[in-house]
C-alpha positions as a LaTeX table, in Angstrom:
\begin{tabular}{lrrr}
\hline
Residue & $x$ (\AA) & $y$ (\AA) & $z$ (\AA) \\
\hline
Unk1 & 50.43 & $-4.46$ & $-23.87$ \\
Unk2 & 48.06 & $-7.35$ & $-25.91$ \\
Unk3 & 46.55 & $-7.45$ & $-22.45$ \\
Unk4 & 45.83 & $-3.67$ & $-22.73$ \\
Unk5 & 44.45 & $-4.14$ & $-26.23$ \\
Unk6 & 42.27 & $-6.94$ & $-25.36$ \\
Unk7 & 41.01 & $-5.21$ & $-22.27$ \\
Unk8 & 39.96 & $-1.65$ & $-24.48$ \\
Unk9 & 38.31 & $-4.15$ & $-27.13$ \\
Unk10 & 36.07 & $-5.76$ & $-24.52$ \\
Unk11 & 35.24 & $-2.39$ & $-22.81$ \\
Unk12 & 34.46 & $-0.58$ & $-26.17$ \\
Unk13 & 32.28 & $-3.81$ & $-27.50$ \\
Unk14 & 30.28 & $-3.38$ & $-23.97$ \\
Unk15 & 30.27 & 0.64 & $-24.35$ \\
Unk16 & 28.79 & 0.20 & $-28.20$ \\
Unk17 & 26.05 & $-2.47$ & $-26.10$ \\
Unk18 & 24.95 & $-0.32$ & $-24.05$ \\
Unk19 & 25.07 & 3.04 & $-26.60$ \\
Unk20 & 22.75 & 0.73 & $-29.00$ \\
Unk21 & 20.57 & $-0.70$ & $-26.19$ \\
Unk22 & 19.78 & 3.00 & $-25.18$ \\
Unk23 & 19.49 & 3.67 & $-28.65$ \\
Unk24 & 17.02 & 1.18 & $-29.40$ \\
Unk25 & 14.95 & 1.73 & $-25.73$ \\
Unk26 & 11.19 & 2.20 & $-25.95$ \\
Unk27 & 10.23 & 5.53 & $-24.48$ \\
Unk28 & 7.32 & 5.77 & $-22.04$ \\
Unk29 & 3.81 & 7.76 & $-22.56$ \\
Unk30 & 2.60 & 10.01 & $-19.92$ \\
Unk31 & 4.05 & 7.87 & $-17.43$ \\
Unk32 & 5.47 & 9.79 & $-14.14$ \\
Unk33 & 7.08 & 8.16 & $-10.74$ \\
Unk34 & 7.65 & 9.63 & $-7.52$ \\
Unk35 & 10.51 & 8.44 & $-5.78$ \\
Unk36 & 8.99 & 8.03 & $-1.78$ \\
Unk37 & 11.89 & 6.81 & 0.13 \\
Unk38 & 15.36 & 4.71 & $-0.51$ \\
Unk39 & 16.88 & 3.29 & 1.99 \\
Unk40 & 20.39 & 1.42 & 1.96 \\
Unk41 & 20.70 & $-1.91$ & 4.06 \\
Unk42 & 23.16 & $-4.19$ & 4.45 \\
Unk43 & 22.81 & $-8.01$ & 4.29 \\
Unk44 & 19.11 & $-8.91$ & 4.89 \\
Unk45 & 18.46 & $-12.52$ & 6.39 \\
Unk46 & 14.93 & $-12.23$ & 8.64 \\
Unk47 & 12.04 & $-15.08$ & 8.67 \\
Unk48 & 8.96 & $-15.24$ & 10.86 \\
Unk49 & 8.70 & $-17.83$ & 13.45 \\
Unk50 & 7.99 & $-21.29$ & 12.01 \\
Unk51 & 4.95 & $-21.90$ & 14.17 \\
Unk52 & 3.38 & $-18.90$ & 12.53 \\
Unk53 & 0.62 & $-19.59$ & 10.03 \\
Unk54 & 1.88 & $-17.07$ & 7.67 \\
Unk55 & 5.51 & $-17.21$ & 6.81 \\
Unk56 & 7.51 & $-14.66$ & 5.28 \\
Unk57 & 11.53 & $-15.38$ & 4.62 \\
Unk58 & 13.92 & $-12.65$ & 2.69 \\
Unk59 & 17.60 & $-12.88$ & 2.20 \\
Unk60 & 19.72 & $-11.13$ & 0.14 \\
Unk61 & 23.39 & $-11.11$ & $-0.42$ \\
Unk62 & 25.75 & $-7.84$ & $-0.24$ \\
Unk63 & 23.78 & $-4.23$ & 0.53 \\
Unk64 & 20.88 & $-3.05$ & $-1.10$ \\
Unk65 & 18.96 & 0.07 & $-2.03$ \\
Unk66 & 14.68 & $-0.25$ & $-1.57$ \\
Unk67 & 13.10 & 2.02 & $-2.96$ \\
Unk68 & 9.42 & 2.73 & $-2.25$ \\
Unk69 & 7.58 & 4.65 & $-5.43$ \\
Unk70 & 4.57 & 5.80 & $-6.86$ \\
Unk71 & 4.09 & 5.69 & $-10.47$ \\
Unk72 & 0.90 & 7.44 & $-11.68$ \\
Unk73 & $-0.29$ & 6.48 & $-15.93$ \\
Unk74 & $-2.52$ & 8.27 & $-17.66$ \\
Unk75 & $-5.05$ & 6.52 & $-19.86$ \\
Unk76 & $-3.40$ & 5.21 & $-22.79$ \\
Unk77 & $-0.13$ & 5.64 & $-21.20$ \\
Unk78 & 2.60 & 3.32 & $-20.75$ \\
Unk79 & 5.93 & 2.51 & $-18.66$ \\
Unk80 & 7.97 & 1.22 & $-22.01$ \\
Unk81 & 9.95 & $-1.95$ & $-21.90$ \\
Unk82 & 12.47 & $-2.18$ & $-19.48$ \\
Unk83 & 13.20 & $-4.06$ & $-16.31$ \\
Unk84 & 15.07 & $-3.67$ & $-12.98$ \\
Unk85 & 17.95 & $-5.39$ & $-11.27$ \\
Unk86 & 15.99 & $-6.87$ & $-8.34$ \\
Unk87 & 12.83 & $-7.71$ & $-7.44$ \\
Unk88 & 9.73 & $-4.96$ & $-7.42$ \\
Unk89 & 6.46 & $-6.07$ & $-4.67$ \\
Unk90 & 3.46 & $-3.79$ & $-6.89$ \\
Unk91 & 0.61 & $-3.02$ & $-5.49$ \\
Unk92 & $-2.32$ & $-1.43$ & $-7.57$ \\
Unk93 & $-3.88$ & 1.44 & $-5.53$ \\
Unk94 & $-6.36$ & 2.94 & $-8.23$ \\
Unk95 & $-7.11$ & 1.81 & $-11.51$ \\
Unk96 & $-6.19$ & $-1.43$ & $-13.54$ \\
Unk97 & $-2.91$ & $-2.01$ & $-14.38$ \\
Unk98 & $-2.05$ & $-4.29$ & $-17.26$ \\
Unk99 & 1.13 & $-5.96$ & $-17.75$ \\
Unk100 & 2.93 & $-7.59$ & $-20.58$ \\
Unk101 & 6.17 & $-9.62$ & $-20.79$ \\
Unk102 & 8.80 & $-9.08$ & $-22.74$ \\
Unk103 & 9.30 & $-13.14$ & $-23.47$ \\
Unk104 & 5.58 & $-13.65$ & $-24.33$ \\
Unk105 & 5.34 & $-14.94$ & $-27.83$ \\
Unk106 & 1.58 & $-14.53$ & $-27.24$ \\
Unk107 & 1.38 & $-10.94$ & $-25.55$ \\
Unk108 & $-1.31$ & $-12.37$ & $-23.42$ \\
Unk109 & $-2.34$ & $-8.98$ & $-21.23$ \\
Unk110 & $-1.52$ & $-9.54$ & $-17.00$ \\
Unk111 & $-4.99$ & $-7.57$ & $-15.24$ \\
Unk112 & $-4.68$ & $-6.51$ & $-12.50$ \\
Unk113 & $-7.21$ & $-4.36$ & $-11.29$ \\
Unk114 & $-7.09$ & $-1.51$ & $-7.52$ \\
Unk115 & $-6.18$ & $-3.64$ & $-4.19$ \\
Unk116 & $-4.19$ & $-6.22$ & $-6.04$ \\
Unk117 & $-0.45$ & $-6.70$ & $-5.96$ \\
Unk118 & 2.00 & $-8.56$ & $-8.35$ \\
Unk119 & 5.47 & $-9.40$ & $-7.73$ \\
Unk120 & 7.94 & $-8.45$ & $-11.01$ \\
Unk121 & 11.23 & $-10.56$ & $-10.37$ \\
Unk122 & 13.52 & $-8.04$ & $-11.83$ \\
Unk123 & 16.69 & $-9.71$ & $-13.48$ \\
Unk124 & 16.14 & $-9.45$ & $-16.55$ \\
Unk125 & 12.57 & $-9.95$ & $-16.57$ \\
Unk126 & 11.45 & $-7.29$ & $-19.80$ \\
Unk127 & 8.09 & $-6.08$ & $-19.32$ \\
Unk128 & 6.01 & $-3.30$ & $-20.07$ \\
Unk129 & 3.01 & $-1.56$ & $-18.05$ \\
Unk130 & $-0.07$ & 0.05 & $-19.51$ \\
Unk131 & $-2.80$ & 2.00 & $-18.96$ \\
Unk132 & $-5.77$ & 0.42 & $-20.87$ \\
Unk133 & $-8.61$ & 2.20 & $-18.70$ \\
Unk134 & $-10.06$ & 5.30 & $-18.76$ \\
Unk135 & $-8.99$ & 6.38 & $-15.22$ \\
Unk136 & $-5.71$ & 7.38 & $-13.72$ \\
Unk137 & $-3.45$ & 3.79 & $-13.15$ \\
Unk138 & $-1.61$ & 4.76 & $-9.72$ \\
Unk139 & 0.49 & 1.58 & $-8.68$ \\
Unk140 & 3.23 & 2.09 & $-5.38$ \\
Unk141 & 6.03 & $-0.35$ & $-5.52$ \\
Unk142 & 8.92 & $-2.05$ & $-3.10$ \\
Unk143 & 11.92 & $-2.54$ & $-4.82$ \\
Unk144 & 14.71 & $-4.57$ & $-3.62$ \\
Unk145 & 17.91 & $-3.82$ & $-5.60$ \\
Unk146 & 21.52 & $-4.32$ & $-5.52$ \\
Unk147 & 23.04 & $-1.20$ & $-3.76$ \\
Unk148 & 23.96 & 1.49 & $-6.25$ \\
Unk149 & 22.36 & 0.08 & $-9.43$ \\
Unk150 & 19.85 & 1.57 & $-11.84$ \\
Unk151 & 16.19 & 1.42 & $-10.56$ \\
Unk152 & 15.20 & 0.91 & $-14.19$ \\
Unk153 & 17.10 & $-0.60$ & $-16.83$ \\
Unk154 & 15.16 & 0.40 & $-20.58$ \\
Unk155 & 15.05 & $-2.54$ & $-23.06$ \\
Unk156 & 14.27 & $-2.65$ & $-26.72$ \\
Unk157 & 11.13 & $-3.78$ & $-27.73$ \\
Unk158 & 11.17 & $-7.49$ & $-27.87$ \\
Unk159 & 9.23 & $-7.41$ & $-30.93$ \\
Unk160 & 6.25 & $-9.71$ & $-29.88$ \\
Unk161 & 3.17 & $-7.52$ & $-29.00$ \\
Unk162 & 1.62 & $-5.42$ & $-32.01$ \\
Unk163 & 2.53 & $-1.99$ & $-30.04$ \\
\hline
\end{tabular}
């Protein structure tokens, strides 16, 4: 009976934390996502030929869901603070992307114009994407996530930026 009570208390505590995180989540504005594809992969262990000048290694443990999504952010729009449970490879296809890191006390912008890319490491890295330009921002993103994990996890405002 004692184990049941402890288990119930732990479950209740986790539920309260999840509800609190949702309640304090920051909404997005003029931000839309279209899922272009999703594929389930077994363990990935790929490495290019060592003799080649360009080297790539990719290794996962367990099954992964690999998404390709297109995000469109209207001028003045933003993603809201969030994280992902795995890495994202983001290509800016039009406009200019401005990223802010949740753990940066100076709230320094990281600016990526069309034709450039950025890697979001995921795993709790809280960030916000803004379109501070005057044309639509469009990104195409490849995400490698644990199987059945949520693609996006909303986060509360970390309080380091004035917005």
